[in-house]
C-alpha positions in Angstrom: 0.0 0.0 0.0 1.4 3.4 -0.9 2.3 6.0 1.6 -0.3 8.3 0.1 -3.0 6.0 1.1 -1.6 5.6 4.6 -1.6 9.4 5.0 -5.3 9.7 4.2 -7.8 11.3 6.5 -11.1 9.4 6.2 -14.2 11.4 7.0 -17.4 9.5 7.6 -20.8 11.4 7.5 -24.4 10.5 7.0 -24.8 12.4 3.7 -23.6 15.3 1.7 -26.9 17.1 1.1 -28.1 20.4 2.5 -27.3 20.9 6.2 -25.0 22.5 8.8 -22.8 19.5 9.5 -22.6 18.7 5.9 -21.5 22.2 5.1 -18.7 22.2 7.7 -17.6 18.7 6.6 -17.3 19.9 3.0 -15.4 23.0 4.1 -13.0 21.1 6.3 -12.3 18.5 3.6 -11.5 21.2 1.1 -9.2 23.0 3.6 -7.3 19.8 4.5 -6.7 19.2 0.7 -5.6 22.8 0.3 -3.0 22.1 3.0 -1.6 19.2 1.1 -3.4 16.4 3.0 -5.2 13.5 1.4 -8.9 13.1 2.2 -11.4 10.4 1.5 -15.1 11.1 2.2 -17.4 8.2 3.1 -21.1 9.0 2.9 -23.6 6.5 4.4 -26.2 7.7 1.8 -26.1 8.4 -1.9 -27.5 11.7 -3.2 -26.9 15.3 -4.1 -23.8 17.1 -3.0 -25.0 20.4 -1.8 -21.6 22.1 -1.3 -18.6 22.3 -3.5 -15.9 19.7 -3.0 -12.4 19.5 -4.5 -12.0 17.1 -7.3 -9.0 15.7 -5.4 -11.3 14.2 -2.8 -12.6 10.7 -3.6 -16.0 9.9 -2.3 -17.5 6.5 -1.4 -21.2 6.5 -1.1 -23.4 3.6 0.1 -26.9 2.8 -1.2 -28.4 0.7 1.6 -32.2 0.2 1.3 -34.0 2.4 3.9 -36.7 -0.3 4.1 -34.3 -2.7 5.8 -35.0 -3.4 9.6 -33.0 -0.9 11.7 -30.5 -3.5 13.1 -29.9 -5.0 9.7 -29.3 -1.6 8.2 -26.8 -0.8 11.0 -24.9 -4.0 10.5 -24.8 -3.5 6.7 -23.4 0.0 7.1 -20.8 -1.2 9.6 -19.7 -3.9 7.3 -19.5 -1.5 4.3 -17.6 1.1 6.3 -15.1 -1.5 7.6 -14.5 -2.8 4.1 -13.8 0.7 2.9 -11.5 1.5 5.8 -9.5 -1.7 5.2 -9.1 -0.7 1.6 -8.0 2.9 2.0 -6.0 2.3 5.3 -6.3 5.9 6.6 -4.0 7.4 9.1 -7.0 8.6 11.1 -10.8 8.3 10.8 -13.1 11.3 11.6 -16.8 10.5 12.2 -18.9 13.6 11.8 -22.2 13.5 13.8 -23.0 10.9 16.5 -25.0 8.6 14.2 -22.5 8.1 11.4 -19.7 8.6 13.8 -20.7 5.8 16.2 -21.2 3.3 13.3 -17.9 4.2 11.9 -16.3 3.9 15.3 -17.6 0.3 15.7 -16.5 -0.5 12.1 -13.0 0.8 12.9 -12.5 -1.5 16.0 -9.4 -3.7 15.7 -8.0 -1.9 12.7 -5.4 0.0 14.7 -6.5 3.4 13.4 -7.1 6.4 15.7 -10.7 7.5 15.7 -12.1 11.0 16.2 -15.9 11.6 16.6 -17.6 15.0 16.4 -20.9 15.7 18.1 -22.8 18.3 16.0 -25.8 18.9 18.3 -26.5 19.5 22.0 -27.0 16.0 23.3 -28.9 17.2 26.3 -31.7 18.7 24.2 -31.4 16.7 21.0 -34.5 14.5 20.2 -32.6 12.5 17.5 -32.1 9.5 19.7 -34.0 7.6 22.3 -32.6 7.5 25.9 -31.5 3.9 25.2 -29.6 5.0 22.1 -28.0 7.9 24.0 -26.7 5.3 26.5 -25.1 3.4 23.7 -23.6 6.5 22.3 -22.1 7.4 25.7 -20.6 3.9 25.9 -19.1 4.3 22.4 -17.7 7.8 23.2 -16.2 6.6 26.5 -14.9 3.2 25.4 -13.7 3.3 21.8 -13.1 6.9 20.8 -9.5 8.3 20.7 -10.7 11.9 20.7 -14.0 13.8 20.5 -14.7 17.3 19.1 -17.6 19.4 20.4 -19.0 22.8 19.5 -19.4 23.8 23.2 -18.3 23.0 26.7 -21.9 22.1 27.5 -22.0 19.3 24.8 -18.6 18.0 26.0 -19.9 17.7 29.6 -22.6 15.2 28.5 -19.9 12.7 27.6 -16.7 13.5 29.5 -15.4 15.3 32.6 -14.0 18.6 31.9 -10.5 17.3 32.7 -10.7 14.3 30.3 -8.1 15.0 27.6 -10.2 13.2 24.9 -12.8 15.9 24.7 -11.9 19.2 23.0 -14.1 22.2 21.9 -13.7 23.6 18.4 -16.3 26.1 17.2 -17.8 26.1 13.6 -15.7 28.1 11.1 -16.9 31.2 9.3 -15.6 31.4 5.8 -15.7 35.2 5.6 -13.8 35.2 2.3 -16.9 34.1 0.6 -19.2 36.6 2.4 -20.1 40.1 1.3 -19.7 42.9 3.8 -22.6 43.5 6.1 -25.4 45.8 4.8 -25.4 48.9 7.2 -29.0 49.6 6.1 -30.4 46.1 6.8 -32.8 47.5 9.5 -34.7 49.2 6.6 -35.7 45.8 5.2 -39.1 44.4 5.9 -37.8 40.8 5.4 -37.5 38.5 8.4 -35.5 35.5 7.4 -34.6 32.0 8.7 -32.9 29.0 7.2 -32.6 25.3 7.8 -34.2 21.9 7.3 -37.9 22.0 7.4 -38.1 19.5 10.3 -38.9 19.1 13.9 -35.5 20.3 15.1 -35.9 23.7 13.5 -39.4 24.2 14.8 -40.5 26.6 12.0 -44.2 26.1 13.0 -43.3 28.1 16.2 -41.8 30.9 14.1 -44.8 31.0 11.7 -47.2 31.2 14.7 -45.1 33.9 16.3 -44.9 35.9 13.1 -48.8 35.8 12.9 -48.9 38.4 15.7 -46.1 40.5 14.2 -47.9 40.6 10.9 -51.2 41.7 12.5 -49.4 44.7 13.9 -46.9 45.4 11.0 -48.6 44.0 7.9 -45.8 45.2 5.5 -43.4 42.6 7.0 -42.7 39.3 5.3 -41.3 36.0 6.7 -39.0 34.0 4.4 -37.8 30.6 5.5 -35.1 29.0 3.3 -34.7 25.3 3.3 -36.3 22.0 2.4 -37.5 19.0 4.4 -40.2 16.6 5.5 -42.5 19.2 7.1 -43.0 21.3 4.0 -46.6 20.2 3.5 -47.4 20.7 7.2 -45.9 24.2 7.3 -47.7 25.2 4.1 -50.9 24.1 5.6 -50.2 26.2 8.8 -49.5 29.3 6.6 -52.8 28.8 4.9 -54.7 28.3 8.1 -53.4 31.5 9.5 -54.2 33.4 6.3 -50.5 34.3 5.7 -50.1 33.2 2.1 -49.0 36.7 1.0 -46.7 37.2 3.9 -44.9 33.9 4.6 -42.8 32.2 1.9 -40.9 28.9 1.8 -38.8 29.2 -1.4 -36.7 26.1 -0.8 -32.9 25.8 -0.6 -31.1 29.0 -1.4 -27.6 28.5 -2.9 -26.6 32.1 -2.2 -27.9 32.6 1.3 -25.6 35.6 1.9 -27.4 37.6 -0.8 -30.7 36.8 0.9 -29.2 38.0 4.2 -28.2 41.3 2.6 -31.8 41.8 1.6 -33.1 41.0 5.2 -33.7 43.1 8.2 -33.7 40.4 10.9 -32.8 36.7 11.4 -34.7 34.4 13.7 -33.7 30.9 14.8 -36.7 29.0 16.4 -35.0 25.6 17.0 -35.8 23.0 19.6 -32.2 22.0 19.8 -28.9 22.8 18.1 -25.1 22.4 18.3 -23.6 25.5 16.9 -26.0 26.7 14.2 -24.3 27.7 11.0 -27.2 29.8 9.8 -27.2 31.8 12.9 -23.5 32.6 13.0 -23.5 33.5 9.3 -26.5 35.9 9.8 -24.6 37.4 12.7 -21.5 37.8 10.6 -23.6 39.6 8.0 -24.5 42.1 10.7 -28.2 41.1 11.0 -29.9 41.7 14.3 -30.7 38.1 15.4 -33.1 36.3 17.7 -32.6 32.7 18.9 -34.3 30.3 21.2 -32.4 29.1 24.1 -31.6 25.9 22.2 -29.2 24.6 24.9 -31.3 25.3 27.9 -28.9 27.7 29.6 -25.7 25.9 28.6 -24.8 28.7 26.2 -25.6 30.0 22.7 -23.4 32.0 20.4 -25.5 35.1 21.4 -25.1 37.1 24.6 -28.5 38.3 25.5 -29.0 42.0 24.9 -25.4 42.5 23.6 -25.2 40.9 20.1 -28.8 39.5 19.9 -31.8 38.3 21.7 -32.6 35.0 23.4 -36.1 33.7 24.1 -37.3 30.4 25.7 -37.9 27.4 23.5 -41.5 26.8 22.4 -42.7 30.2 23.5 -44.5 31.9 20.6 -45.5 34.9 22.7 -41.8 35.6 23.7 -40.7 35.1 20.1 -43.3 37.5 18.8 -42.4 40.1 21.4 -38.7 39.8 20.5 -39.4 40.4 16.8 -41.6 43.4 17.6 -38.9 44.9 19.9 -36.5 44.9 17.0 -39.1 46.3 14.5 -40.2 49.0 16.8 -36.7 50.0 18.1 -34.5 50.2 15.0 -31.6 51.9 16.7 -31.4 49.0 19.2 -31.7 46.5 16.3 -28.8 48.2 14.5 -26.6 48.2 17.6 -27.3 44.5 18.1 -26.4 43.8 14.4 -23.2 45.8 14.6 -22.1 43.9 17.7 -23.1 40.5 16.1 -20.8 41.2 13.1 -17.8 40.9 15.4 -18.3 37.2 15.3 -16.4 37.3 12.0 -13.1 37.7 13.9 -13.9 35.2 16.7 -14.7 32.4 14.2 -12.3 33.1 11.4 -12.1 30.0 9.2 -8.3 29.9 9.0 -7.9 29.8 12.8 -10.7 27.3 13.3 -9.5 25.0 10.5 -6.0 25.1 11.9 -7.4 23.9 15.2 -9.1 21.0 13.4 -6.0 20.0 11.5 -3.9 20.2 14.7 -6.4 18.0 16.6 -6.3 15.4 13.8 -2.6 15.3 13.4 -1.9 15.1 17.1 -4.2 12.1 17.4 -2.5 8.7 17.9 -3.9 5.3 19.0 
């Protein structure tokens, strides 16, 4: 086997379609290649690649029938991942997200390859796994993982003690080189925007319900939610039931989200749970006044209440409505929040964050 193959960083992820973890994975893979490293992407599903990838990155995709019983599907994926890892013989394996990461970790057992897993949500509030499955994940993290990367200290504390050297915190990177400069006149816009998968996690039904009150008081405002997902039909029905067909829009996935942010006056995140939401940090970097739910139940968000944005309780439509109204009716306050939010560009500079990732990977040994 050639040295080139042995120097490879294998990255395992559930898929490469639209999503925050998928975007970060694509960015990191491209950065590693730009630094002269070899990368092999392993996707547990076959489908669209939502984000640009270097043509130097080979991709292995699996097409396992979704109709298989859950355990048979898991076993099939583990078998496929293990076969691929034995073929490419990577120097290190990085499992992005707990689902794909835990399967890859089990597949990697006995191969003598260091394994890094990265949790991309807040495990305390995430509803993606049952309590039994969370116990299995804890066992995998504590028993088989060489190193684990988290987006916050709160997420790290779910799996490890603060002094455990296996757990490290690396924030999401902001690729400001691809961003336009903030629009200083954004508060003049009547567009309230959000972005993400149309699913339970993002809780856009809450946002639409909260906007109903806003629209009744300020009918010139529009709510635009960019993204696609399994709740589209449900959300469209909610819009119709509230009589908001001319005020709430679901245009689908937007390739140039920064252009849409330039046209907006406010960004709102209504999620039930998150890790470190890319859409929110990008909206902040664009200088938008931002509102977020307390998606980590007090364990910390990227917003400091009243300084660079507003935080409201989860599942509280009244509080979310009032927060939107406070920004609409106090434009100077909104402008100050947006100006402070834009400072996140420096804190999450992509070069610095990607260097942290590369350092974590290259310092990992069995």
